[in-house]
N, C-alpha and C positions, 0 to 999 in steps of 0.2 A: 504494500500500500504506500503510495507516495503522498507526501504532504504538499498540498497545493497552496497553502497559505503563505503569503510573502510577508517579510518583515522589512521595514524601512531600515536604511543604514543606521549604524550606531545605536540600535535599539530604540529608535524613536517610536513612541506610542502610536498605534493606529488611530487612537482617539484624536490625535492632533490633526489628522486629515479632515475631521468633521468640524472642528472649531479652531479657528486660527487666533492665536494670542496677539497677532498683529493688529487686531481691531480693538484691543483693550488698552486701558491705561496701565500704569506701572502696578497698581494694586490688583487689577484684574489679571495681569500676567503672573504675579506672585501666587494668586489664588489658583489659577489654572495649573501652574507648575505643581502646587500641592495636590491638586486633583489627580494629575498623572502619576505622581509619586505614590499616592494612596492606592491607585489601581494596582501598581506593582507590589505594594505591601500586602494587598489582599492575596495575590498569587503566592508571595513569599510565605505568608502565614499558613495557607493551605498546604504548601510544600513542607514547611517546618513541622506541622502537625503529623503529616504523613511520615516524614523521616523519623519522628520521635518513636514510631512503631516499627520502623524498618531496620534491617540488619546491615544493609549496604546501600551505597549510592548507585543507582542505575542510570542508564543513558537518558531516560525520560526525566529523571531528577536533574541531571546535569544540563539538559536542554533548558529547563525552566530557570535554573540558576544562572545559566549563561545569558539568557534574555534579560532577567531582572538585574543582574550585576552590570551588564553592558549599559542598560538604561540608567541605572543609578550612578555609574561612573561618568556618564555624560550630564545627566540632569542635576545631580547634587552639587558638583562644583559650580555649575552655571547659576543655580539658585542661590548658593552661598555667596557668589560674587555679586548677584543682584542685591543681596542684603548688605554684605560687608563693604562693598565698594560704591554702591549707589544709594541705598536707603539709609543705612546707619550713619554715614558722615553727615547727611542732611539733617537727620534727627538730632544728632549731637550738636550741630551748629544751631538749630532752631531752639533747642532747650538750654543752650548756654552751658553745655558740658555738665550735666547733672552730677552732683557730688555723690560719692559712694558707688555702689554696684548698680549699674543700669540694666534695663531689659536687654539692651543690645549686647552688653558684656556677657550676660547669661546665654543668649543665643549663640554668640561667637564661641563660647566655651563648649556648648553642646555640639556645635559643628565639628570641633576637634574630636570630641568623644565619639561622634558618629563615624568619623574616619577610622578610628581605632576599632569600632565594632565591625565595620565593613572589612577591615584587614583581617580580623579574627575569623570572619566567615570565609574569606578566601583561603586562609590557611587550612581551615577545616575541610574545605572542598578539595584542596590539593592533596591532603592526607587521605582523602576518601573516607572520612570518619562521619558516618551518618548521624550518630548521636551528637557530636560536637557541631555539625552543620545545622542540625535541628535547633540546638540550644542557641547558637549564634543567630540563626535566622529569626527565631522568635524574639530574641532580645532586640534585634534591629527593628522589628515591627513595633514592639512596645515603645521603644525609645523615640522612634520617628513619629509615631502617632501622637505621643504626648507632646513632643516638640511642635508639631504642626498645630495641635490644639492650642498651645500657648500663643503661637503666632497669629492664628486666625481669631482667637477670642480676645486677646489682650494687645499684642504688639501692633497688628495691622490696624485695628480700629483707632488706637491711640495715634498711630502714624498718620492716618487719614485726617484726624482732628487737628494734628499739629502742622502737617504740611499741606496747607490749603492754597498756597500760591500756584496758580495754573502753570506758570513758567517752570517752577521747580518740578511739578509732576510731569510736565511734558518732557523736560530734560531727562528725568529718571526713566520715563517710558522709552525714549529714544535710545538710551544706553542699554536698556534691557533687550529691546528689539535687535539692536546691533550685535549683541552677544549671540543671539539666536541665528541671525543672518550669517555671522562669521562661522558658526558651527554647522551651517547647512540645514538648520532645523526650521527656518522661517523664510519663505520666499515671497510673501505678500506684503 
């Protein structure tokens, strides 16, 4: 049996073909990116639960892991750059560099932790350790969902209230779109 489903280069989500982030502002782009990441997390969670009962990594498991990891290796650095290089500097400037630990500091710290979790998952896959792969996969799912929840429920609403100048939002939007054009993920 042949697989007739085609995948976009670099693990681009087929969902992006149906809705183009090129028509959204910066906050819409950030939200769409979260939606695409959450789609992959659902697949990773299903796989992690299956692997928790498995004794070995099979080719079907590796195919799903390959797709999910390829997407995350593309989407997560781009999304982190959207936040760390485009959104956070403007928030810091608009808020006068808040004293103490800021929401941006927390998110940046979690971005670093997420990279460590992804590295642990990759090591488990290379070792072909089903149990460790399951544990790492489920840890990633939990951590990313919690992180996305904080951003969607706290950080982004606060950022929208803080960054109301249309010129600032337009500049942010252009920078985020340009990242996607450069990565070959946006053509509109």
